[in-house]
Steps between C-alpha positions, in 0.01 A plus 500: 500500500414416141520131426741411220334311218658182374636494149288309250599219267326306226566132459422400144444125484350235276399304810788250507518443875872451554593813307214700650618406849848634426351830383288521815807428712684789336207740540490418872876533537478847344229584758250600232125480465477270203229432246482176302423564134415193294639520150534232233768614255421478128685206346775702329556722805542188712742332261692811387514747794671774295175551308398691814688802359267524202165341590206750502336579832164387356629141505591515869152586631627639829400833659804724540296812582467403867643768730730483673698241308682240710869543574584146386382254237598144597506207258646149514602253228599538136144499368419807711814689395329646192234688698770642728693624195180653357427690821856632527480638145140624531530673839866602468636611839164519676538151646772250598489152345639204696512163331576171677685217318703509179293673227740375228540858366730790590467641852482849342126449444430491877577723795605203713533125452507239777667188362607185692877490542516147353402652162839677506375825345634831630444867418481847650122473549495131589474367856590133537294298747579167660195308382147641490333762718266357761144628539452320832448711811303460822187641336513241220553222754203611710270525195585148384406323823269205437340215692804293404746737665270547800484125553876463463556732797407207724725257314785367713699343218762686296339655192669450164382732225564374145446753218489349151562687175485313171523562128725790401698632204799280582333161539180305566527242779339165423271296723790291632682817611202608709449150641862449606542844653174483694586150622836622634335795673231280655776272633689799642183623668421161653857462625454804729132419572396819325183648354552554125310784330529498119401806296497484121536797263337608174782328316447161661334270243164343589644152442777568750247615761304177452817295545592684820145470634488124435833459683380689806185289527723207599598679818318626809392854580852641524479631145296776339489600134376838378449478124343838422146436627377718784696761693878478465668475845813667358664715628347473851628141519855642508447616860441139604752308291805338660656403166439620144571314177469681165561360152798657325304635202343789690730796574197688635400240757860444607557874537183545706560211740870586532407822683395293804722330760341161426739232365450505122576205272497511121384183323583426137241357260761535226865603491540878488750674273624848420385803695246312719769256609734793575225672704435188709868426554551858619216471754638168622848650546341769720316238713165639384391165351601134508457246223239238587666159507231302679549639852371799695707663772565830675793713388629851565280660234567849370212714369473643151490880535409593142211730594695718743812515285299591190307774680822669611640486145182642343480788746865581438450481122207747492654739754831530314 
């Protein structure tokens, strides 16, 4: 019997990890063989996506003569919307373009848009998702195993995983914000005799990392800080965690960790407003998350099913 070949997809990315991970998640959900294509959009194409309708192919510097062409082009984030628009106009109906997140232009310039439901944007070719798509699967967990996670297998204390975001478009936490939040989390960890694992992100300021590190030095070996040096134990650490705390600024990290059955607490460096607040309140009403108020506890946690729900909607959309 002839083996059926998987459909192909191209993920066009500028290398921004969070957005790239969402594109990878979608390519996997579509069961495609995907190829990562690095592309830095010209300044005007990045700022004004609609220029993609008119920009000459010589400025794109991408080989479109490859045969066969992929079935899907996947892009994420407003600054990558322009290249998606260019490809749709250049290749016409030879390829399907799927763009993740609000491109801030009409949905008519894409075959399909995946936009978080808290953005409150609807349309005939728009699928609303509850949060972000998660790229985490068993393969990703196995690949990310490190000496840290191997050592933690023999740990008998409850493991608390604390994922820190940082500066974002809405606000920039100050040093006091990081100090007070970390202090409260350390106290919560000590109150249950736990092992606290702290992982920073690319958005966590260097000064904040230094503050957190100096705080942890006051305590014994029940605390570990990963600050970007060496091999990142995420996401393999998720298999070992008993509790997870994530700062409220990161929809991506919250969406990823919410797909597990592990009690998930959201900690606030600053007060959230608008659509992010609505997103978090919705997850809390569904018992997917709890607000961190200084204590860690078990609760009847529901899982976020964004990946499965989105896959069903996409398949239905393209088969109709």
